PDB file of N, CA, C and O in Angstrom:
ATOM      1  N   UNK A   1     140.941  93.300 142.582  1.00  0.00           N
ATOM      2  CA  UNK A   1     141.502  94.586 142.984  1.00  0.00           C
ATOM      3  C   UNK A   1     140.353  95.545 143.312  1.00  0.00           C
ATOM      4  O   UNK A   1     139.349  95.605 142.601  1.00  0.00           O
ATOM      5  N   UNK A   2     140.524  96.277 144.385  1.00  0.00           N
ATOM      6  CA  UNK A   2     139.481  97.186 144.844  1.00  0.00           C
ATOM      7  C   UNK A   2     139.612  98.542 144.139  1.00  0.00           C
ATOM      8  O   UNK A   2     140.719  99.018 143.886  1.00  0.00           O
ATOM      9  N   UNK A   3     138.480  99.143 143.831  1.00  0.00           N
ATOM     10  CA  UNK A   3     138.485 100.453 143.193  1.00  0.00           C
ATOM     11  C   UNK A   3     139.069 101.489 144.155  1.00  0.00           C
ATOM     12  O   UNK A   3     138.942 101.341 145.371  1.00  0.00           O
ATOM     13  N   UNK A   4     139.713 102.542 143.621  1.00  0.00           N
ATOM     14  CA  UNK A   4     140.312 103.555 144.500  1.00  0.00           C
ATOM     15  C   UNK A   4     139.296 104.209 145.431  1.00  0.00           C
ATOM     16  O   UNK A   4     139.614 104.505 146.582  1.00  0.00           O
ATOM     17  N   UNK A   5     138.087 104.435 144.949  1.00  0.00           N
ATOM     18  CA  UNK A   5     137.091 105.070 145.816  1.00  0.00           C
ATOM     19  C   UNK A   5     136.622 104.119 146.900  1.00  0.00           C
ATOM     20  O   UNK A   5     136.175 104.560 147.959  1.00  0.00           O
ATOM     21  N   UNK A   6     136.716 102.826 146.654  1.00  0.00           N
ATOM     22  CA  UNK A   6     136.358 101.842 147.673  1.00  0.00           C
ATOM     23  C   UNK A   6     137.317 101.890 148.850  1.00  0.00           C
ATOM     24  O   UNK A   6     136.897 101.805 150.004  1.00  0.00           O
ATOM     25  N   UNK A   7     138.605 102.027 148.560  1.00  0.00           N
ATOM     26  CA  UNK A   7     139.603 102.147 149.625  1.00  0.00           C
ATOM     27  C   UNK A   7     139.389 103.430 150.424  1.00  0.00           C
ATOM     28  O   UNK A   7     139.556 103.447 151.644  1.00  0.00           O
ATOM     29  N   UNK A   8     139.022 104.490 149.734  1.00  0.00           N
ATOM     30  CA  UNK A   8     138.789 105.759 150.420  1.00  0.00           C
ATOM     31  C   UNK A   8     137.568 105.670 151.328  1.00  0.00           C
ATOM     32  O   UNK A   8     137.567 106.233 152.422  1.00  0.00           O
ATOM     33  N   UNK A   9     136.527 104.966 150.882  1.00  0.00           N
ATOM     34  CA  UNK A   9     135.343 104.795 151.724  1.00  0.00           C
ATOM     35  C   UNK A   9     135.652 103.958 152.961  1.00  0.00           C
ATOM     36  O   UNK A   9     135.153 104.241 154.050  1.00  0.00           O
ATOM     37  N   UNK A  10     136.472 102.931 152.789  1.00  0.00           N
ATOM     38  CA  UNK A  10     136.867 102.113 153.938  1.00  0.00           C
ATOM     39  C   UNK A  10     137.678 102.952 154.919  1.00  0.00           C
ATOM     40  O   UNK A  10     137.454 102.877 156.127  1.00  0.00           O
ATOM     41  N   UNK A  11     138.612 103.746 154.418  1.00  0.00           N
ATOM     42  CA  UNK A  11     139.418 104.612 155.272  1.00  0.00           C
ATOM     43  C   UNK A  11     138.541 105.633 155.990  1.00  0.00           C
ATOM     44  O   UNK A  11     138.730 105.889 157.179  1.00  0.00           O
ATOM     45  N   UNK A  12     137.590 106.213 155.276  1.00  0.00           N
ATOM     46  CA  UNK A  12     136.674 107.171 155.890  1.00  0.00           C
ATOM     47  C   UNK A  12     135.850 106.514 156.990  1.00  0.00           C
ATOM     48  O   UNK A  12     135.636 107.109 158.046  1.00  0.00           O
ATOM     49  N   UNK A  13     135.394 105.304 156.751  1.00  0.00           N
ATOM     50  CA  UNK A  13     134.644 104.574 157.770  1.00  0.00           C
ATOM     51  C   UNK A  13     135.474 104.310 159.012  1.00  0.00           C
ATOM     52  O   UNK A  13     134.985 104.458 160.132  1.00  0.00           O
ATOM     53  N   UNK A  14     136.730 103.918 158.823  1.00  0.00           N
ATOM     54  CA  UNK A  14     137.613 103.686 159.967  1.00  0.00           C
ATOM     55  C   UNK A  14     137.869 104.971 160.749  1.00  0.00           C
ATOM     56  O   UNK A  14     137.904 104.961 161.979  1.00  0.00           O
ATOM     57  N   UNK A  15     138.045 106.069 160.031  1.00  0.00           N
ATOM     58  CA  UNK A  15     138.254 107.357 160.699  1.00  0.00           C
ATOM     59  C   UNK A  15     137.016 107.743 161.500  1.00  0.00           C
ATOM     60  O   UNK A  15     137.133 108.213 162.631  1.00  0.00           O
ATOM     61  N   UNK A  16     135.832 107.548 160.924  1.00  0.00           N
ATOM     62  CA  UNK A  16     134.600 107.875 161.643  1.00  0.00           C
ATOM     63  C   UNK A  16     134.420 107.007 162.881  1.00  0.00           C
ATOM     64  O   UNK A  16     133.943 107.486 163.910  1.00  0.00           O
ATOM     65  N   UNK A  17     134.796 105.737 162.792  1.00  0.00           N
ATOM     66  CA  UNK A  17     134.720 104.857 163.961  1.00  0.00           C
ATOM     67  C   UNK A  17     135.671 105.349 165.046  1.00  0.00           C
ATOM     68  O   UNK A  17     135.300 105.399 166.219  1.00  0.00           O
ATOM     69  N   UNK A  18     136.890 105.710 164.667  1.00  0.00           N
ATOM     70  CA  UNK A  18     137.860 106.212 165.646  1.00  0.00           C
ATOM     71  C   UNK A  18     137.396 107.516 166.286  1.00  0.00           C
ATOM     72  O   UNK A  18     137.564 107.709 167.490  1.00  0.00           O
ATOM     73  N   UNK A  19     136.817 108.405 165.495  1.00  0.00           N
ATOM     74  CA  UNK A  19     136.300 109.661 166.042  1.00  0.00           C
ATOM     75  C   UNK A  19     135.146 109.387 166.998  1.00  0.00           C
ATOM     76  O   UNK A  19     135.056 110.006 168.059  1.00  0.00           O
ATOM     77  N   UNK A  20     134.269 108.469 166.629  1.00  0.00           N
ATOM     78  CA  UNK A  20     133.158 108.113 167.509  1.00  0.00           C
ATOM     79  C   UNK A  20     133.628 107.523 168.822  1.00  0.00           C
ATOM     80  O   UNK A  20     133.097 107.861 169.880  1.00  0.00           O
ATOM     81  N   UNK A  21     134.615 106.645 168.767  1.00  0.00           N
ATOM     82  CA  UNK A  21     135.165 106.075 170.000  1.00  0.00           C
ATOM     83  C   UNK A  21     135.849 107.142 170.851  1.00  0.00           C
ATOM     84  O   UNK A  21     135.721 107.144 172.075  1.00  0.00           O
ATOM     85  N   UNK A  22     136.570 108.040 170.202  1.00  0.00           N
ATOM     86  CA  UNK A  22     137.246 109.105 170.941  1.00  0.00           C
ATOM     87  C   UNK A  22     136.239 110.023 171.623  1.00  0.00           C
ATOM     88  O   UNK A  22     136.459 110.455 172.755  1.00  0.00           O
ATOM     89  N   UNK A  23     135.142 110.321 170.943  1.00  0.00           N
ATOM     90  CA  UNK A  23     134.126 111.179 171.547  1.00  0.00           C
ATOM     91  C   UNK A  23     133.380 110.469 172.668  1.00  0.00           C
ATOM     92  O   UNK A  23     132.999 111.096 173.656  1.00  0.00           O
ATOM     93  N   UNK A  24     133.173 109.177 172.522  1.00  0.00           N
ATOM     94  CA  UNK A  24     132.444 108.422 173.539  1.00  0.00           C
ATOM     95  C   UNK A  24     133.271 108.195 174.795  1.00  0.00           C
ATOM     96  O   UNK A  24     132.795 108.408 175.911  1.00  0.00           O
ATOM     97  N   UNK A  25     134.501 107.767 174.608  1.00  0.00           N
ATOM     98  CA  UNK A  25     135.322 107.381 175.753  1.00  0.00           C
ATOM     99  C   UNK A  25     136.351 108.436 176.142  1.00  0.00           C
ATOM    100  O   UNK A  25     136.857 108.412 177.264  1.00  0.00           O
ATOM    101  N   UNK A  26     136.666 109.347 175.253  1.00  0.00           N
ATOM    102  CA  UNK A  26     137.674 110.356 175.545  1.00  0.00           C
ATOM    103  C   UNK A  26     137.119 111.625 176.152  1.00  0.00           C
ATOM    104  O   UNK A  26     137.866 112.391 176.760  1.00  0.00           O
ATOM    105  N   UNK A  27     135.821 111.869 176.002  1.00  0.00           N
ATOM    106  CA  UNK A  27     135.223 113.100 176.516  1.00  0.00           C
ATOM    107  C   UNK A  27     135.391 113.254 178.026  1.00  0.00           C
ATOM    108  O   UNK A  27     135.742 114.345 178.474  1.00  0.00           O
ATOM    109  N   UNK A  28     135.159 112.216 178.835  1.00  0.00           N
ATOM    110  CA  UNK A  28     135.380 112.395 180.276  1.00  0.00           C
ATOM    111  C   UNK A  28     136.841 112.694 180.621  1.00  0.00           C
ATOM    112  O   UNK A  28     137.115 113.379 181.607  1.00  0.00           O
ATOM    113  N   UNK A  29     137.767 112.191 179.828  1.00  0.00           N
ATOM    114  CA  UNK A  29     139.177 112.457 180.087  1.00  0.00           C
ATOM    115  C   UNK A  29     139.540 113.907 179.791  1.00  0.00           C
ATOM    116  O   UNK A  29     140.435 114.466 180.425  1.00  0.00           O
ATOM    117  N   UNK A  30     138.850 114.515 178.835  1.00  0.00           N
ATOM    118  CA  UNK A  30     139.138 115.895 178.447  1.00  0.00           C
ATOM    119  C   UNK A  30     138.271 116.910 179.178  1.00  0.00           C
ATOM    120  O   UNK A  30     138.317 118.099 178.863  1.00  0.00           O
ATOM    121  N   UNK A  31     137.491 116.465 180.139  1.00  0.00           N
ATOM    122  CA  UNK A  31     136.572 117.357 180.842  1.00  0.00           C
ATOM    123  C   UNK A  31     137.312 118.495 181.542  1.00  0.00           C
ATOM    124  O   UNK A  31     136.848 119.635 181.538  1.00  0.00           O
ATOM    125  N   UNK A  32     138.451 118.190 182.137  1.00  0.00           N
ATOM    126  CA  UNK A  32     139.212 119.197 182.868  1.00  0.00           C
ATOM    127  C   UNK A  32     140.353 119.784 182.049  1.00  0.00           C
ATOM    128  O   UNK A  32     141.236 120.439 182.602  1.00  0.00           O
ATOM    129  N   UNK A  33     140.345 119.559 180.736  1.00  0.00           N
ATOM    130  CA  UNK A  33     141.398 120.065 179.861  1.00  0.00           C
ATOM    131  C   UNK A  33     141.281 121.572 179.736  1.00  0.00           C
ATOM    132  O   UNK A  33     140.230 122.096 179.367  1.00  0.00           O
ATOM    133  N   UNK A  34     142.370 122.265 180.047  1.00  0.00           N
ATOM    134  CA  UNK A  34     142.383 123.720 179.916  1.00  0.00           C
ATOM    135  C   UNK A  34     143.653 124.125 179.176  1.00  0.00           C
ATOM    136  O   UNK A  34     144.750 124.063 179.731  1.00  0.00           O
ATOM    137  N   UNK A  35     143.502 124.532 177.950  1.00  0.00           N
ATOM    138  CA  UNK A  35     144.619 125.006 177.150  1.00  0.00           C
ATOM    139  C   UNK A  35     144.850 126.475 177.497  1.00  0.00           C
ATOM    140  O   UNK A  35     143.890 127.244 177.540  1.00  0.00           O
ATOM    141  N   UNK A  36     146.096 126.887 177.745  1.00  0.00           N
ATOM    142  CA  UNK A  36     146.347 128.284 178.111  1.00  0.00           C
ATOM    143  C   UNK A  36     145.973 129.286 177.016  1.00  0.00           C
ATOM    144  O   UNK A  36     145.763 130.464 177.305  1.00  0.00           O
ATOM    145  N   UNK A  37     145.888 128.831 175.771  1.00  0.00           N
ATOM    146  CA  UNK A  37     145.526 129.748 174.684  1.00  0.00           C
ATOM    147  C   UNK A  37     144.037 129.721 174.350  1.00  0.00           C
ATOM    148  O   UNK A  37     143.610 130.356 173.386  1.00  0.00           O
ATOM    149  N   UNK A  38     143.250 128.999 175.128  1.00  0.00           N
ATOM    150  CA  UNK A  38     141.796 129.031 174.973  1.00  0.00           C
ATOM    151  C   UNK A  38     141.263 130.117 175.903  1.00  0.00           C
ATOM    152  O   UNK A  38     141.379 130.012 177.124  1.00  0.00           O
ATOM    153  N   UNK A  39     140.687 131.141 175.325  1.00  0.00           N
ATOM    154  CA  UNK A  39     140.264 132.302 176.105  1.00  0.00           C
ATOM    155  C   UNK A  39     138.787 132.216 176.454  1.00  0.00           C
ATOM    156  O   UNK A  39     137.957 131.868 175.614  1.00  0.00           O
ATOM    157  N   UNK A  40     138.468 132.537 177.704  1.00  0.00           N
ATOM    158  CA  UNK A  40     137.085 132.598 178.186  1.00  0.00           C
ATOM    159  C   UNK A  40     136.858 133.955 178.829  1.00  0.00           C
ATOM    160  O   UNK A  40     137.654 134.420 179.645  1.00  0.00           O
ATOM    161  N   UNK A  41     135.773 134.566 178.451  1.00  0.00           N
ATOM    162  CA  UNK A  41     135.399 135.848 179.033  1.00  0.00           C
ATOM    163  C   UNK A  41     134.004 135.706 179.619  1.00  0.00           C
ATOM    164  O   UNK A  41     133.060 135.356 178.911  1.00  0.00           O
ATOM    165  N   UNK A  42     133.875 135.980 180.916  1.00  0.00           N
ATOM    166  CA  UNK A  42     132.578 135.897 181.590  1.00  0.00           C
ATOM    167  C   UNK A  42     132.184 137.280 182.074  1.00  0.00           C
ATOM    168  O   UNK A  42     132.992 138.028 182.624  1.00  0.00           O
ATOM    169  N   UNK A  43     130.925 137.593 181.853  1.00  0.00           N
ATOM    170  CA  UNK A  43     130.382 138.855 182.329  1.00  0.00           C
ATOM    171  C   UNK A  43     128.920 138.629 182.681  1.00  0.00           C
ATOM    172  O   UNK A  43     128.068 138.535 181.797  1.00  0.00           O
ATOM    173  N   UNK A  44     128.638 138.544 183.953  1.00  0.00           N
ATOM    174  CA  UNK A  44     127.261 138.304 184.384  1.00  0.00           C
ATOM    175  C   UNK A  44     126.792 136.929 183.966  1.00  0.00           C
ATOM    176  O   UNK A  44     127.390 135.918 184.337  1.00  0.00           O
ATOM    177  N   UNK A  45     125.710 136.893 183.185  1.00  0.00           N
ATOM    178  CA  UNK A  45     125.138 135.623 182.736  1.00  0.00           C
ATOM    179  C   UNK A  45     125.663 135.172 181.378  1.00  0.00           C
ATOM    180  O   UNK A  45     125.248 134.130 180.871  1.00  0.00           O
ATOM    181  N   UNK A  46     126.566 135.940 180.785  1.00  0.00           N
ATOM    182  CA  UNK A  46     127.046 135.577 179.451  1.00  0.00           C
ATOM    183  C   UNK A  46     128.519 135.165 179.499  1.00  0.00           C
ATOM    184  O   UNK A  46     129.281 135.601 180.362  1.00  0.00           O
ATOM    185  N   UNK A  47     128.888 134.316 178.551  1.00  0.00           N
ATOM    186  CA  UNK A  47     130.264 133.859 178.451  1.00  0.00           C
ATOM    187  C   UNK A  47     130.630 133.735 176.974  1.00  0.00           C
ATOM    188  O   UNK A  47     129.831 133.262 176.165  1.00  0.00           O
ATOM    189  N   UNK A  48     131.832 134.160 176.637  1.00  0.00           N
ATOM    190  CA  UNK A  48     132.353 134.038 175.281  1.00  0.00           C
ATOM    191  C   UNK A  48     133.608 133.176 175.367  1.00  0.00           C
ATOM    192  O   UNK A  48     134.463 133.398 176.225  1.00  0.00           O
ATOM    193  N   UNK A  49     133.717 132.198 174.478  1.00  0.00           N
ATOM    194  CA  UNK A  49     134.822 131.245 174.506  1.00  0.00           C
ATOM    195  C   UNK A  49     135.517 131.243 173.154  1.00  0.00           C
ATOM    196  O   UNK A  49     134.871 131.021 172.130  1.00  0.00           O
ATOM    197  N   UNK A  50     136.830 131.488 173.133  1.00  0.00           N
ATOM    198  CA  UNK A  50     137.636 131.470 171.917  1.00  0.00           C
ATOM    199  C   UNK A  50     138.657 130.340 172.029  1.00  0.00           C
ATOM    200  O   UNK A  50     139.654 130.495 172.734  1.00  0.00           O
ATOM    201  N   UNK A  51     138.440 129.208 171.354  1.00  0.00           N
ATOM    202  CA  UNK A  51     139.377 128.077 171.454  1.00  0.00           C
ATOM    203  C   UNK A  51     140.576 128.228 170.512  1.00  0.00           C
ATOM    204  O   UNK A  51     140.791 127.386 169.641  1.00  0.00           O
ATOM    205  N   UNK A  52     141.341 129.282 170.684  1.00  0.00           N
ATOM    206  CA  UNK A  52     142.468 129.563 169.798  1.00  0.00           C
ATOM    207  C   UNK A  52     143.537 128.476 169.876  1.00  0.00           C
ATOM    208  O   UNK A  52     143.983 127.977 168.842  1.00  0.00           O
ATOM    209  N   UNK A  53     143.948 128.105 171.074  1.00  0.00           N
ATOM    210  CA  UNK A  53     144.993 127.094 171.242  1.00  0.00           C
ATOM    211  C   UNK A  53     144.578 125.738 170.713  1.00  0.00           C
ATOM    212  O   UNK A  53     145.364 125.052 170.060  1.00  0.00           O
ATOM    213  N   UNK A  54     143.343 125.349 170.993  1.00  0.00           N
ATOM    214  CA  UNK A  54     142.849 124.060 170.504  1.00  0.00           C
ATOM    215  C   UNK A  54     142.771 124.053 168.980  1.00  0.00           C
ATOM    216  O   UNK A  54     143.064 123.038 168.348  1.00  0.00           O
ATOM    217  N   UNK A  55     142.378 125.172 168.391  1.00  0.00           N
ATOM    218  CA  UNK A  55     142.303 125.261 166.931  1.00  0.00           C
ATOM    219  C   UNK A  55     143.686 125.124 166.301  1.00  0.00           C
ATOM    220  O   UNK A  55     143.844 124.458 165.278  1.00  0.00           O
ATOM    221  N   UNK A  56     144.676 125.750 166.909  1.00  0.00           N
ATOM    222  CA  UNK A  56     146.045 125.645 166.395  1.00  0.00           C
ATOM    223  C   UNK A  56     146.541 124.212 166.513  1.00  0.00           C
ATOM    224  O   UNK A  56     147.153 123.687 165.583  1.00  0.00           O
ATOM    225  N   UNK A  57     146.282 123.575 167.652  1.00  0.00           N
ATOM    226  CA  UNK A  57     146.718 122.195 167.869  1.00  0.00           C
ATOM    227  C   UNK A  57     146.063 121.241 166.870  1.00  0.00           C
ATOM    228  O   UNK A  57     146.741 120.386 166.300  1.00  0.00           O
ATOM    229  N   UNK A  58     144.766 121.378 166.653  1.00  0.00           N
ATOM    230  CA  UNK A  58     144.055 120.531 165.691  1.00  0.00           C
ATOM    231  C   UNK A  58     144.582 120.771 164.278  1.00  0.00           C
ATOM    232  O   UNK A  58     144.734 119.825 163.505  1.00  0.00           O
ATOM    233  N   UNK A  59     144.861 122.027 163.937  1.00  0.00           N
ATOM    234  CA  UNK A  59     145.393 122.348 162.616  1.00  0.00           C
ATOM    235  C   UNK A  59     146.752 121.698 162.390  1.00  0.00           C
ATOM    236  O   UNK A  59     147.016 121.179 161.306  1.00  0.00           O
ATOM    237  N   UNK A  60     147.610 121.722 163.396  1.00  0.00           N
ATOM    238  CA  UNK A  60     148.934 121.104 163.268  1.00  0.00           C
ATOM    239  C   UNK A  60     148.807 119.596 163.084  1.00  0.00           C
ATOM    240  O   UNK A  60     149.472 119.015 162.226  1.00  0.00           O
ATOM    241  N   UNK A  61     147.958 118.963 163.884  1.00  0.00           N
ATOM    242  CA  UNK A  61     147.784 117.510 163.792  1.00  0.00           C
ATOM    243  C   UNK A  61     147.218 117.121 162.431  1.00  0.00           C
ATOM    244  O   UNK A  61     147.707 116.180 161.806  1.00  0.00           O
ATOM    245  N   UNK A  62     146.197 117.829 161.965  1.00  0.00           N
ATOM    246  CA  UNK A  62     145.606 117.510 160.663  1.00  0.00           C
ATOM    247  C   UNK A  62     146.592 117.764 159.520  1.00  0.00           C
ATOM    248  O   UNK A  62     146.644 116.984 158.569  1.00  0.00           O
ATOM    249  N   UNK A  63     147.368 118.837 159.601  1.00  0.00           N
ATOM    250  CA  UNK A  63     148.374 119.108 158.571  1.00  0.00           C
ATOM    251  C   UNK A  63     149.424 118.010 158.532  1.00  0.00           C
ATOM    252  O   UNK A  63     149.862 117.606 157.455  1.00  0.00           O
ATOM    253  N   UNK A  64     149.829 117.527 159.697  1.00  0.00           N
ATOM    254  CA  UNK A  64     150.801 116.439 159.761  1.00  0.00           C
ATOM    255  C   UNK A  64     150.234 115.157 159.161  1.00  0.00           C
ATOM    256  O   UNK A  64     150.931 114.452 158.432  1.00  0.00           O
ATOM    257  N   UNK A  65     148.972 114.853 159.463  1.00  0.00           N
ATOM    258  CA  UNK A  65     148.347 113.659 158.897  1.00  0.00           C
ATOM    259  C   UNK A  65     148.232 113.746 157.378  1.00  0.00           C
ATOM    260  O   UNK A  65     148.506 112.771 156.679  1.00  0.00           O
ATOM    261  N   UNK A  66     147.831 114.897 156.869  1.00  0.00           N
ATOM    262  CA  UNK A  66     147.723 115.074 155.415  1.00  0.00           C
ATOM    263  C   UNK A  66     149.097 114.937 154.772  1.00  0.00           C
ATOM    264  O   UNK A  66     149.229 114.310 153.721  1.00  0.00           O
ATOM    265  N   UNK A  67     150.113 115.515 155.388  1.00  0.00           N
ATOM    266  CA  UNK A  67     151.476 115.410 154.860  1.00  0.00           C
ATOM    267  C   UNK A  67     151.928 113.954 154.807  1.00  0.00           C
ATOM    268  O   UNK A  67     152.518 113.522 153.817  1.00  0.00           O
ATOM    269  N   UNK A  68     151.654 113.198 155.867  1.00  0.00           N
ATOM    270  CA  UNK A  68     152.088 111.805 155.918  1.00  0.00           C
ATOM    271  C   UNK A  68     151.338 110.931 154.916  1.00  0.00           C
ATOM    272  O   UNK A  68     151.930 110.026 154.328  1.00  0.00           O
ATOM    273  N   UNK A  69     150.040 111.187 154.712  1.00  0.00           N
ATOM    274  CA  UNK A  69     149.263 110.372 153.782  1.00  0.00           C
ATOM    275  C   UNK A  69     149.552 110.718 152.325  1.00  0.00           C
ATOM    276  O   UNK A  69     149.336 109.880 151.449  1.00  0.00           O
ATOM    277  N   UNK A  70     150.031 111.923 152.042  1.00  0.00           N
ATOM    278  CA  UNK A  70     150.337 112.292 150.664  1.00  0.00           C
ATOM    279  C   UNK A  70     151.681 111.753 150.208  1.00  0.00           C
ATOM    280  O   UNK A  70     151.943 111.681 149.007  1.00  0.00           O
ATOM    281  N   UNK A  71     152.539 111.371 151.151  1.00  0.00           N
ATOM    282  CA  UNK A  71     153.864 110.835 150.786  1.00  0.00           C
ATOM    283  C   UNK A  71     153.760 109.496 150.145  1.00  0.00           C
ATOM    284  O   UNK A  71     154.776 108.906 149.779  1.00  0.00           O
TER     285      UNK A  71
END
């Protein structure tokens, strides 16, 4: 029988592999992604970016995952 922390380390490793693959192969797909709630302000040579919509979306997805894994 595997120790509880061993299972958690394996799960963490799998999550890191999935994140790495998503960043490697998914980045070109998201290049033109524009969320309507992500605000950009440009003035001359400066730009300020507020990823409000993306933050809300990530929060919802992570909350759903935590809810499902705690059941």
